[in-house]
C-alpha positions in Angstrom: -15.7 17.9 -17.6 -18.4 16.7 -15.3 -20.6 15.6 -18.4 -17.8 13.3 -19.5 -17.1 11.8 -16.2 -21.0 11.2 -15.8 -21.1 9.1 -19.1 -18.1 7.0 -17.7 -19.9 6.7 -14.2 -23.3 5.6 -16.2 -21.4 3.1 -18.3 -19.2 1.6 -15.5 -22.4 1.3 -12.9 -24.7 -0.3 -15.4 -21.8 -2.7 -16.3 -21.0 -3.7 -12.5 -24.7 -3.9 -11.6 -25.9 -6.1 -14.3 -29.6 -5.4 -13.4 -29.3 -6.9 -10.1 -31.9 -5.6 -7.6 -33.6 -6.7 -4.4 -36.6 -9.3 -4.6 -40.0 -7.2 -5.6 -37.9 -3.9 -5.7 -39.1 -1.2 -7.9 -35.6 0.1 -8.4 -32.4 -1.9 -9.4 -29.2 -1.3 -7.6 -27.8 0.4 -10.5 -30.6 3.0 -10.2 -29.9 3.5 -6.7 -26.1 3.9 -7.1 -26.6 6.1 -10.2 -29.0 8.5 -8.2 -26.4 8.7 -5.5 -23.5 9.2 -7.8 -25.3 12.0 -9.4 -25.5 13.5 -6.0 -21.8 13.2 -5.2 -20.5 14.5 -8.6 -22.6 17.6 -8.4 -21.8 18.0 -4.6 -25.3 18.1 -3.6 -27.5 16.0 -1.0 -29.3 12.9 -2.0 -32.9 14.3 -1.7 -31.7 16.9 -4.4 -30.9 14.0 -6.9 -34.4 12.5 -6.3 -35.9 15.6 -7.9 -36.6 15.3 -11.6 -35.5 19.1 -12.1 -32.1 18.3 -10.7 -31.3 16.1 -14.0 -30.7 16.8 -17.5 -33.7 16.9 -19.8 -32.8 13.5 -21.7 -32.5 11.9 -18.3 -35.9 13.0 -16.8 -37.8 10.1 -18.2 -36.3 7.9 -15.8 -38.0 6.8 -12.7 -36.3 8.2 -9.8 -36.3 6.9 -6.3 -37.6 8.9 -3.3 -35.2 10.0 -0.4 -36.4 7.4 2.1 -35.8 4.7 -0.4 -32.4 5.8 -1.1 -31.4 5.9 2.6 -32.9 2.5 3.1 -31.2 0.9 0.1 -27.8 2.5 0.6 -27.3 1.1 4.0 -27.8 -2.5 2.6 -24.8 -4.9 2.5 -25.5 -5.7 -1.2 -25.2 -1.9 -2.1 -22.1 -1.4 -0.2 -20.6 -4.4 -1.8 -21.4 -3.0 -5.0 -19.8 0.3 -4.4 -16.6 -1.6 -3.2 -16.6 -4.1 -6.4 -17.0 -0.9 -8.7 -13.8 0.8 -6.9 -11.9 -2.4 -7.0 -12.5 -2.9 -10.7 -11.0 0.6 -11.5 -8.0 0.0 -9.3 -7.2 -3.5 -10.7 -7.2 -1.9 -14.5 -3.5 -1.1 -13.9 -0.6 -3.0 -12.7 0.7 -2.4 -9.2 4.1 -0.9 -8.6 7.1 -2.0 -6.9 6.9 1.2 -4.5 3.6 2.2 -2.7 3.2 5.2 -0.1 1.1 5.5 2.9 -0.2 8.8 4.6 -3.4 10.4 6.0 -5.4 13.4 5.1 -7.7 15.4 7.5 -11.1 15.8 6.8 -12.2 18.6 9.3 -15.8 19.7 10.2 -17.1 22.6 12.1 -16.1 22.8 15.9 -19.8 23.2 17.0 -21.1 19.9 15.1 -23.0 17.6 17.1 -21.6 14.6 15.1 -20.8 12.4 17.9 -18.8 10.0 15.9 -16.3 12.7 15.0 -13.7 13.9 17.3 -10.7 16.3 17.8 -7.2 15.4 16.9 -4.0 16.6 15.2 -4.8 18.0 11.5 -2.4 19.8 9.6 -0.3 21.9 12.1 -3.5 22.3 14.2 -6.1 20.7 16.3 -9.5 20.3 14.4 -12.6 18.0 14.9 -13.8 15.8 12.3 -12.6 12.5 10.3 -9.1 11.4 8.6 -8.7 9.8 5.4 -5.9 7.2 5.8 -4.6 5.5 2.5 -2.0 3.7 0.8 -1.5 4.8 -2.6 0.2 3.4 -5.9 1.5 5.5 -8.7 -0.4 3.3 -11.1 -3.4 2.1 -9.4 -4.3 5.3 -7.3 -5.7 4.5 -3.7 -5.5 0.7 -3.1 -6.4 0.4 0.2 -7.9 3.1 2.4 -10.4 3.7 5.5 -11.8 6.8 7.3 -11.4 7.4 11.0 -12.1 9.8 13.6 -9.6 12.5 13.7 -8.2 11.2 17.0 -7.2 7.8 15.7 -3.3 7.6 15.8 -1.8 6.9 12.3 0.6 4.0 13.2 -2.5 2.3 14.7 -4.5 2.5 11.6 -1.5 1.6 9.5 -1.4 -1.7 11.2 -5.1 -2.2 9.9 -4.1 -1.3 6.2 -0.7 -2.9 6.0 -2.3 -6.6 6.1 -4.9 -5.8 3.4 -2.4 -5.0 0.6 -0.4 -7.3 -1.9 2.8 -9.0 -1.0 6.3 -7.6 -1.8 7.6 -4.4 -2.8 8.3 -1.2 -0.8 6.0 1.1 1.2 7.2 4.5 2.2 5.8 6.7 4.9 6.8 9.9 7.0 8.3 9.8 10.7 4.9 8.9 11.9 5.3 5.6 10.6 8.6 4.8 11.9 7.6 2.0 14.4 9.1 -1.3 15.0 5.6 -3.0 15.2 4.7 -1.7 11.8 8.2 -2.9 10.4 7.4 -6.4 11.5 3.9 -6.2 10.4 4.8 -5.2 6.8 7.7 -8.0 6.8 4.7 -10.7 7.2 3.6 -9.7 3.8 7.2 -9.4 2.4 7.2 -5.7 2.4 9.9 -3.3 3.3 8.6 -0.5 5.3 10.8 2.7 4.4 10.0 5.7 6.8 12.0 8.7 7.8 13.7 8.4 11.2 12.0 10.3 13.9 15.3 11.0 15.8 17.7 11.3 13.0 21.6 11.1 14.1 20.8 9.5 17.4 21.9 6.1 18.3 18.9 3.5 18.5 19.6 2.6 22.3 19.2 -0.7 23.9 15.8 -1.9 23.2 14.8 -4.4 20.6 14.5 -3.0 17.1 13.2 -4.6 14.1 15.9 -5.9 11.6 13.7 -4.2 9.1 13.8 -1.1 10.9 17.5 -1.3 10.8 17.6 -2.2 7.1 15.5 0.9 6.3 17.9 3.3 8.3 20.6 1.6 6.0 18.8 2.1 2.9 18.3 5.8 3.8 21.9 6.4 3.9 22.0 5.3 0.4 20.9 7.2 -2.8 18.4 4.6 -3.6 16.6 4.8 -0.3 16.7 8.7 -0.4 15.1 8.3 -3.8 12.1 6.1 -2.3 11.8 9.0 0.5 11.8 11.7 -2.1 9.2 10.1 -4.1 6.8 9.9 -1.4 5.7 13.2 -2.2 3.6 11.9 -4.9 1.1 10.8 -2.5 0.8 14.4 -1.6 0.2 15.3 -5.1 -2.5 12.7 -5.2 -4.2 14.2 -2.3 -3.9 17.5 -4.3 -5.5 16.2 -7.3 -8.0 14.2 -5.3 -9.6 17.6 -4.0 -8.8 19.7 -7.2 -10.5 17.9 -9.9 -14.0 18.8 -11.2 -16.1 16.4 -8.8 -13.3 15.8 -6.4 -13.3 15.5 -2.6 -14.2 19.1 -1.4 -14.7 19.8 2.3 -17.1 17.7 3.9 -20.6 19.3 3.3 -23.0 19.5 6.2 -25.3 16.8 4.9 -22.3 14.4 5.3 -22.0 13.5 8.8 -21.6 10.3 10.8 -18.7 7.8 9.8 -21.1 5.6 7.6 -21.9 8.6 5.5 -18.7 10.2 5.4 -17.0 6.8 4.2 -19.7 6.3 1.7 -19.1 9.9 0.3 -15.4 9.4 0.2 -15.8 6.0 -1.6 -18.0 7.6 -4.3 -15.4 10.3 -4.7 -12.6 7.9 -5.1 -14.4 6.1 -7.9 -14.8 9.4 -9.8 -11.2 10.2 -8.9 -10.0 6.6 -10.4 -12.3 7.4 -13.5 -10.8 10.8 -13.9 -7.0 9.4 -13.9 -8.2 6.8 -16.5 -9.6 9.5 -18.7 -6.3 11.3 -18.6 -4.4 8.0 -19.3 -6.7 7.2 -22.5 -6.4 11.0 -23.8 -2.4 10.8 -23.1 -2.5 7.4 -25.1 -4.5 8.5 -27.9 
């Protein structure tokens, strides 16, 4: 599986990079990204991928950058744009769905870690230190919009950053954490109907102002259609499960992936692998 996935990575990165590089640079942008992706797909640090002994025999003729070159080049704006461009290319291969889902997944690290950009916050039924992966997912396109924040960031606050970045129209379904008047109004600007489970189900709304889109969400949830939307939200949990379980997927953050920049770049590389894995499965089923 890893060998097939790597072939797809090599083909895609070579196509997206198109020989681009910095002026007077020894290694192209594609060389840097491929070396990093080799480390990510094998869950190894960057310096491991800079050794020829870490590569299959038929790849050892390639010149490999040293770790300091990798660190310097990966932090450039041009390299980050190339990673985002590669990810968006895979997302846009499929048409969007009418219904999308929003949720967050904790990425805990050790409590004794000296990472100053991580923080303690609510994880899965516990308090943990680390980061959190916030995502808007589409059944066809996968993770269409996402960000990584420290664990103490409140989910509705991060959702307010993600919602303006997605396409207009359709439904966006979340759990009780997203039942916020501010989010309903924000989604309506993009002609999106947010549907979220009520926090205090069965109780009156009180006398404060409520978004008309929140009231519509409550009305939808009283109907079979609205209930089917809410029931379908479990699909994002299934996507999180697949994201972490396939070969090359997002395992617990290794000890060399610390600070927000490195965590975000590691997650982006894993998402590229995940989308390629989904594409492989789709092509296999279509054959």
